[in-house]
Steps between C-alpha positions, in 0.01 A plus 500: 500500500668646188322695242674584174350785290591621153387824358505563123473863402485728197495885464499781244423291192367819336309284244821342362295212385778365286622336825168394640489139362839424664399666827163327518656156416772549759267608781253221442765232453707615794191523724405139429860385558520676832170368618613141414804571716274574797537876496230765545505719187379862464503719191487877499519790248623832622326741248549658157403178336329713232623784282284664230801500272385157391202502263321219674512687829389818327216338317360333825613763754692229676227240514708263275783526755269387775400202300865405460552539877210266560695229331749496785276484806693776681438490871508882501603806303538872562470774245768722352473850366424370152186346626421784749579795269478350146127455529232748592294449813225288347742286307704423799181420694416231248847373422474205747139418435604147367809448724541170666744620747495762789623849438681608814538876538502679830592858405251621240149621568217631295469874552114493497462225760833529687495115491718247322368424157258204486753289299781530756569361855741667746680165588456123461572216737605170345535185701712224358399133522733461795348787679747795448315830487627746246387858493519665160487879456512702178594864437536704192706818444291780658512772232345785680499738204334272245270245676257764626447614133339163437291493815742297730659600817843336556629441849855514609680186618530578871141605539378187309718264704388657826144397415559152355787346711303513833223304329747214422652486843463162643323366189804424284835315542675731250408774252577574135473839333418517131673836442456701186685782687859474376819373650587800722155481668533119541822560689342766714213260587743222590690731734187627674256203516621178643148355452571460131745218422479487122462793252445416134578817305415672174457846341872598478571194280773377719638153480614321818634179351554332840290731710626750750512452874431844633429584865199299599399365160587297194449724199436336154423639149507364142601789283268623225306398192494138610867463445530303828273284723552504868499229760514515878549193728404509864530232762317497842576262787279489796327810393818706457652627179843343487612553145410723198671562172410647165614448136395586156514331163546662149194459307663500165720208605184275530441274199238602247229271398328453168206741488652779709554727206153441364356590843720807533409620153133432572503744792637773271264413216191486721575841642572658161181348352286633776651850471478500121126466520476838670518762222594845626531726194586529129809721437500696166879497475814333633632642829870466578681459820805679362493875502502708188198351312189683418302253713685438826368257769630733766262772389200261534631400846537864609150584383366201689682598814366862478148372435523266800654745744318812376823695454636731234863367529625142497827321504556141372804292431547329172607172646152438613415395146651173390414500126315690229123487468395441142192643326173298529331308778654538843419229762555476866776241410683761290492751786612243760806413290553875449463611858543212733588722799351518843513878505219740587399852404603787740395871507750731638479870601816696503585865531673645206843520668469125600383401153814676365704289731321187394563577132865549568518173701369323197753675281786417735408131505394470136833351364528251776137390494472470117672167495451401865369147555262565790307216664226499761274761643237412260716529186496189281697629206864513390662845450354788699515741197457878472245721670269670264283788608158624375425858557855586614816584305857604587685745276869504424559734797340256749195712535171308554184583302150390579278493195717762331492734809798550738485288817385717789692409817203582738233337299375143584493250220341151467702220339384153389758223563537158659550370848812338356667847479430557875663170609819509290772717662575730197239762540502596865295819454191286439525341842629802694284779363223334286136486610451155355172319441548142400221300334528125560173376354661492154843432344643700208397259231137510622497884472671478162236259389218723622653793310543298182147383520365844541706651217505203253192295584497177304 
């Protein structure tokens, strides 16, 4: 008996809702067509569906994204780092309260219970109408440095697979991995685990237009930001997998329909409206993103960082601020547009000689970074900009001064900064010598909002 199965998949949408009407229409239409053709159809999302850069995601802490996913009838999803690290512990615990699909996640545990979260299952077995048994696993990138800060324990791939695969043995005809791990890890799994025949990838934003046959598996992936939609076709005969192939389509090539723009604009307007209702402060003067004004945004940002990290020195890059902040009422919508980044406060302790080295790393890279178009690692801006210090100056001779006193090489100093500066490759001293304490329960704009509210209460 033959069983033909089609898998439709999405990944790394990152709240690019301008493509959502086309994606939804294609998934639902194609699913109906394939079912009419006698095929079994499964739909999966591989994580990072949400990104707080979009105001509707920010306003609802991702709940609106789950409502959109419910429109598809996904047969399973896994989470990406934007779900796992973009929300605090309680927010993630409630993200899927209204989900009408299973969240498959086998490598993340609650640190308090050492159990999977209540909203996740380690694997899912789906049986087609012709009796083919499909095991579905889901893994997310196990960031060991940051997940524990939010109360989660990530598990490495090999350890997690060693627990799950034996439970599927004899119960499935083939297995699919929803992998928010990245292409290099997908290839590693394919080489090592013959039990997994299909790996649908994400995280590294790679596009495999026609899939990739690698070792034991077919690898598939559909790019990023919803720019592609993936499809995998499988054929079984007498219980054996005899054919599998993958393809992608370009979302922007799909025809628009009247009403799409209204819907897309509605997502933006709804998010902005909800955020505008949240008044944060009332500024007495205009604050400028450009340096040289009496009222500089960067000074407010530095003060907010020092207040949050309890330090006397802080470093902040001007590119974090995307526009000026005019005098008057400041709302959460204003701050979301100003600081859309997924970056978090960091407290660093450095000995004086290492702080001197960090300062000179900044100076060495300044000209390159000033107009550098950096993407990723939490940054959602355009140009990286210049580093501005508070509590630290450098004179014409290259000597470093701390609050008008010479830097002492043996003294330890505390510096407020961002986790972003630890992850980019330009300031290695932070990673090599810094005693770094990252705080992941807030992002920079939330700390900035709290500081403004304290200093300029409405």
